[in-house]
C-alpha positions in Angstrom: 0.0 0.0 0.0 1.4 3.5 -0.8 2.3 5.9 1.9 -0.2 8.7 2.6 1.6 11.9 3.2 -1.6 13.6 4.3 -2.4 11.0 7.0 -1.7 13.5 9.8 -4.0 16.3 8.4 -7.3 16.9 10.0 -10.3 15.3 8.2 -13.2 17.6 7.8 -16.5 17.4 5.8 -14.7 19.3 3.1 -11.9 16.7 2.9 -12.0 14.0 0.2 -13.6 10.8 1.6 -11.3 8.0 2.6 -13.8 5.2 2.1 -16.4 4.3 -0.6 -18.9 1.5 -0.9 -21.9 0.5 -3.0 -24.8 -0.2 -0.7 -28.1 -2.1 -0.9 -30.9 -0.2 0.7 -32.5 -2.0 3.6 -35.6 -1.6 5.7 -34.0 -3.6 8.6 -30.3 -2.8 8.7 -28.6 0.6 9.4 -25.6 1.6 7.4 -22.3 0.3 8.9 -21.2 3.9 9.5 -22.7 7.4 9.5 -21.9 8.5 5.9 -20.5 11.8 4.8 -22.0 11.7 1.4 -23.6 9.7 -1.4 -23.9 9.5 -5.2 -26.4 8.1 -7.6 -25.7 7.3 -11.3 -29.3 8.1 -12.4 -32.2 10.0 -10.9 -34.4 8.2 -8.4 -36.3 8.7 -5.2 -34.4 8.0 -2.0 -35.7 7.4 1.6 -33.2 7.8 4.4 -32.9 8.3 8.2 -30.6 11.2 9.0 -28.2 11.5 12.0 -31.0 13.3 14.0 -33.4 10.3 13.5 -35.6 12.0 11.0 -37.0 9.7 8.3 -37.2 11.6 4.9 -38.3 10.6 1.4 -36.8 12.8 -1.3 -38.6 12.5 -4.7 -36.6 11.8 -7.9 -35.0 14.9 -9.4 -33.8 16.6 -6.2 -30.3 15.0 -6.3 -28.3 15.4 -9.5 -26.8 12.1 -10.7 -23.1 11.6 -10.8 -22.2 14.1 -8.0 -21.3 13.4 -4.4 -23.8 15.1 -2.2 -23.1 15.8 1.5 -25.2 13.7 3.8 -25.1 12.5 7.4 -27.3 9.5 7.2 -27.5 6.4 9.2 -29.9 4.4 7.1 -31.1 4.2 3.4 -34.5 2.4 3.2 -35.5 -0.1 0.5 -39.1 0.9 0.8 -39.7 4.2 -1.2 -36.2 4.2 -2.7 -35.9 3.5 -6.4 -32.5 5.1 -6.9 -30.1 2.3 -7.8 -26.3 1.6 -7.4 -26.0 4.0 -4.4 -22.4 4.9 -3.7 -21.8 6.1 -0.1 -18.6 7.7 1.2 -17.1 8.4 4.6 
């Protein structure tokens, strides 16, 4: 593995993410970590639980495909989510 010369720098919400994963939305399981952001390749509705415990369904068209959007979510629900291939970052 290459050496990371930026390892000792502070990680903030503006810093590039260190981890990425494609996830499968679930009505039963929380995400393994609180995410810092997400991306979707095509438009679609997405239902999530945020860090404050609020459950929100955002209709298709609110999030632009192909961009990483800031988010502090703990769960992405299968029910009411039709966005596919969701990439999460942290």
